[in-house]
mmJSON file of the N, C-alpha and C atoms, coordinates in Angstrom:
{"data_MODEL":{"atom_site":{
"group_PDB":["ATOM","ATOM","ATOM","ATOM","ATOM","ATOM","ATOM","ATOM","ATOM","ATOM","ATOM","ATOM","ATOM","ATOM","ATOM","ATOM","ATOM","ATOM","ATOM","ATOM","ATOM","ATOM","ATOM","ATOM","ATOM","ATOM","ATOM","ATOM","ATOM","ATOM","ATOM","ATOM","ATOM","ATOM","ATOM","ATOM","ATOM","ATOM","ATOM","ATOM","ATOM","ATOM","ATOM","ATOM","ATOM","ATOM","ATOM","ATOM","ATOM","ATOM","ATOM","ATOM","ATOM","ATOM","ATOM","ATOM","ATOM","ATOM","ATOM","ATOM","ATOM","ATOM","ATOM","ATOM","ATOM","ATOM","ATOM","ATOM","ATOM","ATOM","ATOM","ATOM","ATOM","ATOM","ATOM","ATOM","ATOM","ATOM","ATOM","ATOM","ATOM","ATOM","ATOM","ATOM","ATOM","ATOM","ATOM","ATOM","ATOM","ATOM","ATOM","ATOM","ATOM","ATOM","ATOM","ATOM","ATOM","ATOM","ATOM","ATOM","ATOM","ATOM","ATOM","ATOM","ATOM","ATOM","ATOM","ATOM","ATOM","ATOM","ATOM","ATOM","ATOM","ATOM","ATOM","ATOM","ATOM","ATOM","ATOM","ATOM","ATOM","ATOM","ATOM","ATOM","ATOM","ATOM","ATOM","ATOM","ATOM","ATOM","ATOM","ATOM","ATOM","ATOM","ATOM","ATOM","ATOM","ATOM","ATOM","ATOM","ATOM","ATOM","ATOM","ATOM","ATOM","ATOM","ATOM","ATOM","ATOM","ATOM","ATOM","ATOM","ATOM","ATOM","ATOM","ATOM","ATOM","ATOM","ATOM","ATOM","ATOM","ATOM","ATOM","ATOM","ATOM","ATOM","ATOM","ATOM","ATOM","ATOM","ATOM","ATOM","ATOM","ATOM","ATOM","ATOM","ATOM","ATOM","ATOM","ATOM","ATOM","ATOM","ATOM","ATOM","ATOM","ATOM","ATOM","ATOM","ATOM","ATOM","ATOM","ATOM","ATOM","ATOM","ATOM","ATOM","ATOM","ATOM","ATOM","ATOM","ATOM","ATOM","ATOM","ATOM","ATOM","ATOM","ATOM"],
"id":[1,2,3,4,5,6,7,8,9,10,11,12,13,14,15,16,17,18,19,20,21,22,23,24,25,26,27,28,29,30,31,32,33,34,35,36,37,38,39,40,41,42,43,44,45,46,47,48,49,50,51,52,53,54,55,56,57,58,59,60,61,62,63,64,65,66,67,68,69,70,71,72,73,74,75,76,77,78,79,80,81,82,83,84,85,86,87,88,89,90,91,92,93,94,95,96,97,98,99,100,101,102,103,104,105,106,107,108,109,110,111,112,113,114,115,116,117,118,119,120,121,122,123,124,125,126,127,128,129,130,131,132,133,134,135,136,137,138,139,140,141,142,143,144,145,146,147,148,149,150,151,152,153,154,155,156,157,158,159,160,161,162,163,164,165,166,167,168,169,170,171,172,173,174,175,176,177,178,179,180,181,182,183,184,185,186,187,188,189,190,191,192,193,194,195,196,197,198,199,200,201,202,203,204,205,206,207],
"type_symbol":["N","C","C","N","C","C","N","C","C","N","C","C","N","C","C","N","C","C","N","C","C","N","C","C","N","C","C","N","C","C","N","C","C","N","C","C","N","C","C","N","C","C","N","C","C","N","C","C","N","C","C","N","C","C","N","C","C","N","C","C","N","C","C","N","C","C","N","C","C","N","C","C","N","C","C","N","C","C","N","C","C","N","C","C","N","C","C","N","C","C","N","C","C","N","C","C","N","C","C","N","C","C","N","C","C","N","C","C","N","C","C","N","C","C","N","C","C","N","C","C","N","C","C","N","C","C","N","C","C","N","C","C","N","C","C","N","C","C","N","C","C","N","C","C","N","C","C","N","C","C","N","C","C","N","C","C","N","C","C","N","C","C","N","C","C","N","C","C","N","C","C","N","C","C","N","C","C","N","C","C","N","C","C","N","C","C","N","C","C","N","C","C","N","C","C","N","C","C","N","C","C","N","C","C","N","C","C"],
"label_atom_id":["N","CA","C","N","CA","C","N","CA","C","N","CA","C","N","CA","C","N","CA","C","N","CA","C","N","CA","C","N","CA","C","N","CA","C","N","CA","C","N","CA","C","N","CA","C","N","CA","C","N","CA","C","N","CA","C","N","CA","C","N","CA","C","N","CA","C","N","CA","C","N","CA","C","N","CA","C","N","CA","C","N","CA","C","N","CA","C","N","CA","C","N","CA","C","N","CA","C","N","CA","C","N","CA","C","N","CA","C","N","CA","C","N","CA","C","N","CA","C","N","CA","C","N","CA","C","N","CA","C","N","CA","C","N","CA","C","N","CA","C","N","CA","C","N","CA","C","N","CA","C","N","CA","C","N","CA","C","N","CA","C","N","CA","C","N","CA","C","N","CA","C","N","CA","C","N","CA","C","N","CA","C","N","CA","C","N","CA","C","N","CA","C","N","CA","C","N","CA","C","N","CA","C","N","CA","C","N","CA","C","N","CA","C","N","CA","C","N","CA","C","N","CA","C","N","CA","C","N","CA","C","N","CA","C","N","CA","C","N","CA","C"],
"label_alt_id":[null,null,null,null,null,null,null,null,null,null,null,null,null,null,null,null,null,null,null,null,null,null,null,null,null,null,null,null,null,null,null,null,null,null,null,null,null,null,null,null,null,null,null,null,null,null,null,null,null,null,null,null,null,null,null,null,null,null,null,null,null,null,null,null,null,null,null,null,null,null,null,null,null,null,null,null,null,null,null,null,null,null,null,null,null,null,null,null,null,null,null,null,null,null,null,null,null,null,null,null,null,null,null,null,null,null,null,null,null,null,null,null,null,null,null,null,null,null,null,null,null,null,null,null,null,null,null,null,null,null,null,null,null,null,null,null,null,null,null,null,null,null,null,null,null,null,null,null,null,null,null,null,null,null,null,null,null,null,null,null,null,null,null,null,null,null,null,null,null,null,null,null,null,null,null,null,null,null,null,null,null,null,null,null,null,null,null,null,null,null,null,null,null,null,null,null,null,null,null,null,null,null,null,null,null,null,null],
"label_comp_id":["MET","MET","MET","GLU","GLU","GLU","LYS","LYS","LYS","GLY","GLY","GLY","ASP","ASP","ASP","ARG","ARG","ARG","LEU","LEU","LEU","ALA","ALA","ALA","ARG","ARG","ARG","LEU","LEU","LEU","THR","THR","THR","GLU","GLU","GLU","ARG","ARG","ARG","GLU","GLU","GLU","ARG","ARG","ARG","GLU","GLU","GLU","CYS","CYS","CYS","LEU","LEU","LEU","ARG","ARG","ARG","GLN","GLN","GLN","TRP","TRP","TRP","LEU","LEU","LEU","GLN","GLN","GLN","HIS","HIS","HIS","LYS","LYS","LYS","SER","SER","SER","ALA","ALA","ALA","LYS","LYS","LYS","GLU","GLU","GLU","ILE","ILE","ILE","ALA","ALA","ALA","ILE","ILE","ILE","ASP","ASP","ASP","LEU","LEU","LEU","GLY","GLY","GLY","ILE","ILE","ILE","SER","SER","SER","HIS","HIS","HIS","HIS","HIS","HIS","ALA","ALA","ALA","VAL","VAL","VAL","GLU","GLU","GLU","LYS","LYS","LYS","ARG","ARG","ARG","LEU","LEU","LEU","LYS","LYS","LYS","MET","MET","MET","ALA","ALA","ALA","ARG","ARG","ARG","MET","MET","MET","LYS","LYS","LYS","LEU","LEU","LEU","ASP","ASP","ASP","ALA","ALA","ALA","ALA","ALA","ALA","SER","SER","SER","SER","SER","SER","LEU","LEU","LEU","GLN","GLN","GLN","ALA","ALA","ALA","ALA","ALA","ALA","ARG","ARG","ARG","MET","MET","MET","LEU","LEU","LEU","GLY","GLY","GLY","ALA","ALA","ALA","ALA","ALA","ALA","GLU","GLU","GLU","GLY","GLY","GLY"],
"label_asym_id":["A","A","A","A","A","A","A","A","A","A","A","A","A","A","A","A","A","A","A","A","A","A","A","A","A","A","A","A","A","A","A","A","A","A","A","A","A","A","A","A","A","A","A","A","A","A","A","A","A","A","A","A","A","A","A","A","A","A","A","A","A","A","A","A","A","A","A","A","A","A","A","A","A","A","A","A","A","A","A","A","A","A","A","A","A","A","A","A","A","A","A","A","A","A","A","A","A","A","A","A","A","A","A","A","A","A","A","A","A","A","A","A","A","A","A","A","A","A","A","A","A","A","A","A","A","A","A","A","A","A","A","A","A","A","A","A","A","A","A","A","A","A","A","A","A","A","A","A","A","A","A","A","A","A","A","A","A","A","A","A","A","A","A","A","A","A","A","A","A","A","A","A","A","A","A","A","A","A","A","A","A","A","A","A","A","A","A","A","A","A","A","A","A","A","A","A","A","A","A","A","A","A","A","A","A","A","A"],
"label_entity_id":["1","1","1","1","1","1","1","1","1","1","1","1","1","1","1","1","1","1","1","1","1","1","1","1","1","1","1","1","1","1","1","1","1","1","1","1","1","1","1","1","1","1","1","1","1","1","1","1","1","1","1","1","1","1","1","1","1","1","1","1","1","1","1","1","1","1","1","1","1","1","1","1","1","1","1","1","1","1","1","1","1","1","1","1","1","1","1","1","1","1","1","1","1","1","1","1","1","1","1","1","1","1","1","1","1","1","1","1","1","1","1","1","1","1","1","1","1","1","1","1","1","1","1","1","1","1","1","1","1","1","1","1","1","1","1","1","1","1","1","1","1","1","1","1","1","1","1","1","1","1","1","1","1","1","1","1","1","1","1","1","1","1","1","1","1","1","1","1","1","1","1","1","1","1","1","1","1","1","1","1","1","1","1","1","1","1","1","1","1","1","1","1","1","1","1","1","1","1","1","1","1","1","1","1","1","1","1"],
"label_seq_id":[1,1,1,2,2,2,3,3,3,4,4,4,5,5,5,6,6,6,7,7,7,8,8,8,9,9,9,10,10,10,11,11,11,12,12,12,13,13,13,14,14,14,15,15,15,16,16,16,17,17,17,18,18,18,19,19,19,20,20,20,21,21,21,22,22,22,23,23,23,24,24,24,25,25,25,26,26,26,27,27,27,28,28,28,29,29,29,30,30,30,31,31,31,32,32,32,33,33,33,34,34,34,35,35,35,36,36,36,37,37,37,38,38,38,39,39,39,40,40,40,41,41,41,42,42,42,43,43,43,44,44,44,45,45,45,46,46,46,47,47,47,48,48,48,49,49,49,50,50,50,51,51,51,52,52,52,53,53,53,54,54,54,55,55,55,56,56,56,57,57,57,58,58,58,59,59,59,60,60,60,61,61,61,62,62,62,63,63,63,64,64,64,65,65,65,66,66,66,67,67,67,68,68,68,69,69,69],
"pdbx_PDB_ins_code":[null,null,null,null,null,null,null,null,null,null,null,null,null,null,null,null,null,null,null,null,null,null,null,null,null,null,null,null,null,null,null,null,null,null,null,null,null,null,null,null,null,null,null,null,null,null,null,null,null,null,null,null,null,null,null,null,null,null,null,null,null,null,null,null,null,null,null,null,null,null,null,null,null,null,null,null,null,null,null,null,null,null,null,null,null,null,null,null,null,null,null,null,null,null,null,null,null,null,null,null,null,null,null,null,null,null,null,null,null,null,null,null,null,null,null,null,null,null,null,null,null,null,null,null,null,null,null,null,null,null,null,null,null,null,null,null,null,null,null,null,null,null,null,null,null,null,null,null,null,null,null,null,null,null,null,null,null,null,null,null,null,null,null,null,null,null,null,null,null,null,null,null,null,null,null,null,null,null,null,null,null,null,null,null,null,null,null,null,null,null,null,null,null,null,null,null,null,null,null,null,null,null,null,null,null,null,null],
"Cartn_x":[-0.179,-0.495,0.324,-0.116,1.421,0.285,0.672,0.484,-0.458,-0.3,-1.906,-2.693,-3.169,-3.905,-4.534,-3.896,-3.515,-4.234,-4.138,-4.771,-5.663,-6.075,-7.655,-8.649,-8.194,-9.153,-9.478,-8.429,-8.979,-10.925,-11.23,-12.991,-12.359,-13.642,-12.899,-12.92,-13.667,-13.25,-11.654,-11.266,-10.178,-8.614,-10.142,-8.406,-9.114,-10.181,-10.236,-8.764,-9.392,-7.767,-6.587,-6.406,-4.678,-4.591,-5.121,-5.012,-4.98,-5.717,-4.616,-4.603,-4.195,-3.645,-2.198,-1.703,-0.745,-0.263,-1.137,-0.924,-1.353,-0.256,-0.596,-1.145,-3.277,-3.989,-4.035,-4.98,-4.54,-6.441,-6.479,-8.175,-9.412,-8.954,-10.389,-10.105,-9.213,-9.743,-9.871,-9.537,-10.318,-11.694,-11.917,-13.453,-14.725,-13.175,-14.309,-14.778,-13.901,-13.606,-14.919,-15.062,-15.62,-16.891,-17.429,-18.469,-18.793,-17.891,-17.682,-17.239,-16.878,-16.195,-14.867,-13.762,-12.919,-12.163,-13.218,-13.559,-13.241,-14.368,-14.591,-13.205,-12.56,-11.433,-10.147,-10.498,-9.521,-8.899,-10.313,-11.056,-9.854,-10.86,-10.578,-9.215,-8.078,-7.006,-5.908,-7.117,-6.754,-6.684,-7.647,-8.023,-7.344,-6.97,-6.047,-4.685,-4.423,-2.79,-2.6,-3.967,-3.861,-4.194,-5.261,-5.05,-4.048,-2.902,-1.596,-0.435,-0.816,-0.281,0.849,0.991,2.35,2.015,3.349,3.385,2.843,2.24,2.152,1.367,-0.066,-1.217,-0.069,1.175,1.654,2.495,3.047,3.57,2.849,1.283,-0.115,-0.069,-0.417,-0.605,0.596,1.61,2.652,2.842,2.335,1.96,0.509,-0.192,-1.439,-0.949,-0.203,0.467,1.214,1.971,2.536,2.205,1.051,0.348,-0.789,-0.957,-1.62,-0.994,0.286,0.741,0.945],
"Cartn_y":[13.145,12.727,11.783,11.81,11.059,9.275,7.593,6.68,6.361,6.947,7.251,7.235,8.546,9.505,7.285,7.484,6.483,5.524,5.028,3.416,3.985,4.93,5.502,5.681,5.67,5.099,4.456,3.085,2.292,1.315,0.926,0.766,-1.004,-0.923,-2.582,-3.954,-3.686,-5.633,-5.028,-3.763,-3.108,-3.861,-4.009,-4.277,-5.275,-6.13,-7.599,-8.551,-7.757,-8.988,-8.172,-7.971,-7.053,-8.065,-8.255,-9.501,-10.649,-10.861,-12.322,-12.473,-11.813,-11.33,-11.814,-10.663,-11.039,-12.154,-13.341,-14.763,-15.505,-14.802,-15.728,-15.876,-15.728,-16.453,-16.189,-16.394,-16.216,-15.063,-14.448,-13.521,-14.5,-15.914,-16.753,-17.524,-17.955,-18.337,-17.008,-15.614,-15.15,-15.223,-14.584,-14.4,-15.807,-16.908,-17.783,-18.065,-17.523,-16.208,-15.501,-14.193,-13.519,-13.497,-14.341,-14.768,-13.321,-13.356,-13.171,-13.027,-12.413,-12.812,-12.37,-13.016,-12.699,-11.683,-11.235,-9.886,-8.095,-9.334,-7.496,-8.13,-8.292,-8.627,-8.199,-8.591,-7.481,-6.028,-6.176,-4.934,-3.756,-4.313,-3.715,-3.723,-5.328,-5.279,-3.69,-3.955,-2.123,-1.219,-0.697,0.307,0.894,-0.41,0.197,0.426,-0.27,0.015,1.254,1.733,3.252,3.955,3.673,4.498,4.476,3.721,3.88,4.331,3.752,4.246,3.314,2.345,0.613,0.585,-0.379,-0.507,-1.761,-2.39,-3.941,-4.519,-5.491,-5.915,-6.197,-7.059,-6.767,-6.256,-5.24,-4.524,-3.741,-3.553,-2.259,-3.474,-5.094,-5.547,-5.218,-5.244,-4.981,-3.81,-2.992,-1.303,-1.796,-2.188,-2.541,-2.705,-4.416,-6.06,-5.125,-3.7,-2.931,-2.104,-1.673,-0.804,-1.272,-2.603,-3.198,-4.021,-3.726,-5.594,-6.708],
"Cartn_z":[-1.563,-0.896,-0.113,1.445,2.102,2.305,2.384,2.239,3.208,4.449,5.307,4.844,3.861,3.407,1.889,1.024,0.898,0.367,1.699,2.348,2.731,3.705,3.814,2.786,1.207,0.299,-0.057,0.4,-0.178,0.642,0.366,0.228,1.013,1.741,2.864,1.412,0.327,-0.282,-1.098,-1.048,-2.212,-0.872,0.212,1.839,1.739,1.589,0.815,0.493,-0.578,-1.961,-1.896,-1.896,-1.063,-0.737,1.395,1.934,1.562,0.638,0.319,-1.594,-2.036,-2.66,-2.091,-1.388,-0.548,0.688,0.419,0.155,-0.638,-1.457,-2.652,-3.656,-3.386,-3.941,-5.636,-6.239,-7.479,-7.424,-8.116,-8.835,-8.675,-9.015,-8.816,-7.457,-7.082,-6.098,-4.803,-4.874,-3.979,-5.056,-5.736,-6.34,-5.642,-5.208,-4.674,-3.521,-2.733,-1.496,-0.934,-1.768,-1.541,-2.548,-3.548,-3.669,-4.906,-5.206,-6.808,-8.027,-9.321,-10.183,-9.977,-11.066,-10.989,-11.528,-11.863,-13.162,-11.901,-10.861,-10.581,-9.409,-9.186,-8.293,-8.507,-10.358,-11.503,-10.659,-10.929,-11.241,-9.538,-8.856,-6.837,-7.001,-8.106,-7.131,-8.423,-9.17,-9.909,-10.301,-8.843,-8.223,-7.004,-6.185,-5.348,-5.991,-6.706,-7.331,-7.22,-8.091,-8.624,-7.458,-6.476,-5.376,-4.482,-4.023,-3.616,-4.613,-6.02,-6.142,-7.232,-6.444,-7.006,-7.792,-7.992,-9.656,-10.006,-8.483,-8.682,-8.018,-8.054,-7.083,-5.413,-5.97,-4.974,-4.198,-4.882,-3.896,-3.205,-4.097,-2.787,-1.765,-1.97,-0.882,0.407,-0.449,0.968,1.718,1.026,1.603,2.926,1.962,2.831,4.417,3.96,4.792,6.258,5.482,6.334,7.394,7.11,7.425,8.807,8.356,9.502,10.583,10.114,11.719,10.544],
"occupancy":[1.0,1.0,1.0,1.0,1.0,1.0,1.0,1.0,1.0,1.0,1.0,1.0,1.0,1.0,1.0,1.0,1.0,1.0,1.0,1.0,1.0,1.0,1.0,1.0,1.0,1.0,1.0,1.0,1.0,1.0,1.0,1.0,1.0,1.0,1.0,1.0,1.0,1.0,1.0,1.0,1.0,1.0,1.0,1.0,1.0,1.0,1.0,1.0,1.0,1.0,1.0,1.0,1.0,1.0,1.0,1.0,1.0,1.0,1.0,1.0,1.0,1.0,1.0,1.0,1.0,1.0,1.0,1.0,1.0,1.0,1.0,1.0,1.0,1.0,1.0,1.0,1.0,1.0,1.0,1.0,1.0,1.0,1.0,1.0,1.0,1.0,1.0,1.0,1.0,1.0,1.0,1.0,1.0,1.0,1.0,1.0,1.0,1.0,1.0,1.0,1.0,1.0,1.0,1.0,1.0,1.0,1.0,1.0,1.0,1.0,1.0,1.0,1.0,1.0,1.0,1.0,1.0,1.0,1.0,1.0,1.0,1.0,1.0,1.0,1.0,1.0,1.0,1.0,1.0,1.0,1.0,1.0,1.0,1.0,1.0,1.0,1.0,1.0,1.0,1.0,1.0,1.0,1.0,1.0,1.0,1.0,1.0,1.0,1.0,1.0,1.0,1.0,1.0,1.0,1.0,1.0,1.0,1.0,1.0,1.0,1.0,1.0,1.0,1.0,1.0,1.0,1.0,1.0,1.0,1.0,1.0,1.0,1.0,1.0,1.0,1.0,1.0,1.0,1.0,1.0,1.0,1.0,1.0,1.0,1.0,1.0,1.0,1.0,1.0,1.0,1.0,1.0,1.0,1.0,1.0,1.0,1.0,1.0,1.0,1.0,1.0,1.0,1.0,1.0,1.0,1.0,1.0],
"B_iso_or_equiv":[0.0,0.0,0.0,0.0,0.0,0.0,0.0,0.0,0.0,0.0,0.0,0.0,0.0,0.0,0.0,0.0,0.0,0.0,0.0,0.0,0.0,0.0,0.0,0.0,0.0,0.0,0.0,0.0,0.0,0.0,0.0,0.0,0.0,0.0,0.0,0.0,0.0,0.0,0.0,0.0,0.0,0.0,0.0,0.0,0.0,0.0,0.0,0.0,0.0,0.0,0.0,0.0,0.0,0.0,0.0,0.0,0.0,0.0,0.0,0.0,0.0,0.0,0.0,0.0,0.0,0.0,0.0,0.0,0.0,0.0,0.0,0.0,0.0,0.0,0.0,0.0,0.0,0.0,0.0,0.0,0.0,0.0,0.0,0.0,0.0,0.0,0.0,0.0,0.0,0.0,0.0,0.0,0.0,0.0,0.0,0.0,0.0,0.0,0.0,0.0,0.0,0.0,0.0,0.0,0.0,0.0,0.0,0.0,0.0,0.0,0.0,0.0,0.0,0.0,0.0,0.0,0.0,0.0,0.0,0.0,0.0,0.0,0.0,0.0,0.0,0.0,0.0,0.0,0.0,0.0,0.0,0.0,0.0,0.0,0.0,0.0,0.0,0.0,0.0,0.0,0.0,0.0,0.0,0.0,0.0,0.0,0.0,0.0,0.0,0.0,0.0,0.0,0.0,0.0,0.0,0.0,0.0,0.0,0.0,0.0,0.0,0.0,0.0,0.0,0.0,0.0,0.0,0.0,0.0,0.0,0.0,0.0,0.0,0.0,0.0,0.0,0.0,0.0,0.0,0.0,0.0,0.0,0.0,0.0,0.0,0.0,0.0,0.0,0.0,0.0,0.0,0.0,0.0,0.0,0.0,0.0,0.0,0.0,0.0,0.0,0.0,0.0,0.0,0.0,0.0,0.0,0.0],
"pdbx_formal_charge":[null,null,null,null,null,null,null,null,null,null,null,null,null,null,null,null,null,null,null,null,null,null,null,null,null,null,null,null,null,null,null,null,null,null,null,null,null,null,null,null,null,null,null,null,null,null,null,null,null,null,null,null,null,null,null,null,null,null,null,null,null,null,null,null,null,null,null,null,null,null,null,null,null,null,null,null,null,null,null,null,null,null,null,null,null,null,null,null,null,null,null,null,null,null,null,null,null,null,null,null,null,null,null,null,null,null,null,null,null,null,null,null,null,null,null,null,null,null,null,null,null,null,null,null,null,null,null,null,null,null,null,null,null,null,null,null,null,null,null,null,null,null,null,null,null,null,null,null,null,null,null,null,null,null,null,null,null,null,null,null,null,null,null,null,null,null,null,null,null,null,null,null,null,null,null,null,null,null,null,null,null,null,null,null,null,null,null,null,null,null,null,null,null,null,null,null,null,null,null,null,null,null,null,null,null,null,null],
"auth_seq_id":[1,1,1,2,2,2,3,3,3,4,4,4,5,5,5,6,6,6,7,7,7,8,8,8,9,9,9,10,10,10,11,11,11,12,12,12,13,13,13,14,14,14,15,15,15,16,16,16,17,17,17,18,18,18,19,19,19,20,20,20,21,21,21,22,22,22,23,23,23,24,24,24,25,25,25,26,26,26,27,27,27,28,28,28,29,29,29,30,30,30,31,31,31,32,32,32,33,33,33,34,34,34,35,35,35,36,36,36,37,37,37,38,38,38,39,39,39,40,40,40,41,41,41,42,42,42,43,43,43,44,44,44,45,45,45,46,46,46,47,47,47,48,48,48,49,49,49,50,50,50,51,51,51,52,52,52,53,53,53,54,54,54,55,55,55,56,56,56,57,57,57,58,58,58,59,59,59,60,60,60,61,61,61,62,62,62,63,63,63,64,64,64,65,65,65,66,66,66,67,67,67,68,68,68,69,69,69],
"auth_comp_id":["MET","MET","MET","GLU","GLU","GLU","LYS","LYS","LYS","GLY","GLY","GLY","ASP","ASP","ASP","ARG","ARG","ARG","LEU","LEU","LEU","ALA","ALA","ALA","ARG","ARG","ARG","LEU","LEU","LEU","THR","THR","THR","GLU","GLU","GLU","ARG","ARG","ARG","GLU","GLU","GLU","ARG","ARG","ARG","GLU","GLU","GLU","CYS","CYS","CYS","LEU","LEU","LEU","ARG","ARG","ARG","GLN","GLN","GLN","TRP","TRP","TRP","LEU","LEU","LEU","GLN","GLN","GLN","HIS","HIS","HIS","LYS","LYS","LYS","SER","SER","SER","ALA","ALA","ALA","LYS","LYS","LYS","GLU","GLU","GLU","ILE","ILE","ILE","ALA","ALA","ALA","ILE","ILE","ILE","ASP","ASP","ASP","LEU","LEU","LEU","GLY","GLY","GLY","ILE","ILE","ILE","SER","SER","SER","HIS","HIS","HIS","HIS","HIS","HIS","ALA","ALA","ALA","VAL","VAL","VAL","GLU","GLU","GLU","LYS","LYS","LYS","ARG","ARG","ARG","LEU","LEU","LEU","LYS","LYS","LYS","MET","MET","MET","ALA","ALA","ALA","ARG","ARG","ARG","MET","MET","MET","LYS","LYS","LYS","LEU","LEU","LEU","ASP","ASP","ASP","ALA","ALA","ALA","ALA","ALA","ALA","SER","SER","SER","SER","SER","SER","LEU","LEU","LEU","GLN","GLN","GLN","ALA","ALA","ALA","ALA","ALA","ALA","ARG","ARG","ARG","MET","MET","MET","LEU","LEU","LEU","GLY","GLY","GLY","ALA","ALA","ALA","ALA","ALA","ALA","GLU","GLU","GLU","GLY","GLY","GLY"],
"auth_asym_id":["A","A","A","A","A","A","A","A","A","A","A","A","A","A","A","A","A","A","A","A","A","A","A","A","A","A","A","A","A","A","A","A","A","A","A","A","A","A","A","A","A","A","A","A","A","A","A","A","A","A","A","A","A","A","A","A","A","A","A","A","A","A","A","A","A","A","A","A","A","A","A","A","A","A","A","A","A","A","A","A","A","A","A","A","A","A","A","A","A","A","A","A","A","A","A","A","A","A","A","A","A","A","A","A","A","A","A","A","A","A","A","A","A","A","A","A","A","A","A","A","A","A","A","A","A","A","A","A","A","A","A","A","A","A","A","A","A","A","A","A","A","A","A","A","A","A","A","A","A","A","A","A","A","A","A","A","A","A","A","A","A","A","A","A","A","A","A","A","A","A","A","A","A","A","A","A","A","A","A","A","A","A","A","A","A","A","A","A","A","A","A","A","A","A","A","A","A","A","A","A","A","A","A","A","A","A","A"],
"auth_atom_id":["N","CA","C","N","CA","C","N","CA","C","N","CA","C","N","CA","C","N","CA","C","N","CA","C","N","CA","C","N","CA","C","N","CA","C","N","CA","C","N","CA","C","N","CA","C","N","CA","C","N","CA","C","N","CA","C","N","CA","C","N","CA","C","N","CA","C","N","CA","C","N","CA","C","N","CA","C","N","CA","C","N","CA","C","N","CA","C","N","CA","C","N","CA","C","N","CA","C","N","CA","C","N","CA","C","N","CA","C","N","CA","C","N","CA","C","N","CA","C","N","CA","C","N","CA","C","N","CA","C","N","CA","C","N","CA","C","N","CA","C","N","CA","C","N","CA","C","N","CA","C","N","CA","C","N","CA","C","N","CA","C","N","CA","C","N","CA","C","N","CA","C","N","CA","C","N","CA","C","N","CA","C","N","CA","C","N","CA","C","N","CA","C","N","CA","C","N","CA","C","N","CA","C","N","CA","C","N","CA","C","N","CA","C","N","CA","C","N","CA","C","N","CA","C","N","CA","C","N","CA","C","N","CA","C","N","CA","C","N","CA","C"],
"pdbx_PDB_model_num":[1,1,1,1,1,1,1,1,1,1,1,1,1,1,1,1,1,1,1,1,1,1,1,1,1,1,1,1,1,1,1,1,1,1,1,1,1,1,1,1,1,1,1,1,1,1,1,1,1,1,1,1,1,1,1,1,1,1,1,1,1,1,1,1,1,1,1,1,1,1,1,1,1,1,1,1,1,1,1,1,1,1,1,1,1,1,1,1,1,1,1,1,1,1,1,1,1,1,1,1,1,1,1,1,1,1,1,1,1,1,1,1,1,1,1,1,1,1,1,1,1,1,1,1,1,1,1,1,1,1,1,1,1,1,1,1,1,1,1,1,1,1,1,1,1,1,1,1,1,1,1,1,1,1,1,1,1,1,1,1,1,1,1,1,1,1,1,1,1,1,1,1,1,1,1,1,1,1,1,1,1,1,1,1,1,1,1,1,1,1,1,1,1,1,1,1,1,1,1,1,1,1,1,1,1,1,1]
}}}
């Protein structure tokens, strides 16, 4: 599967978590910003890693950041 196809599979909430992760925010900080639990943030980051076949959340966030410019 191509990278663009994998990125298209991300939900908007997964994208939001990755964008904030790229800003070096913690799961707890992201959770506060989005009004959800830090467990939900961690789950979204995990799902994004799986969808993008990334080794880490930071790698997944960088992939999204590169695609979005």
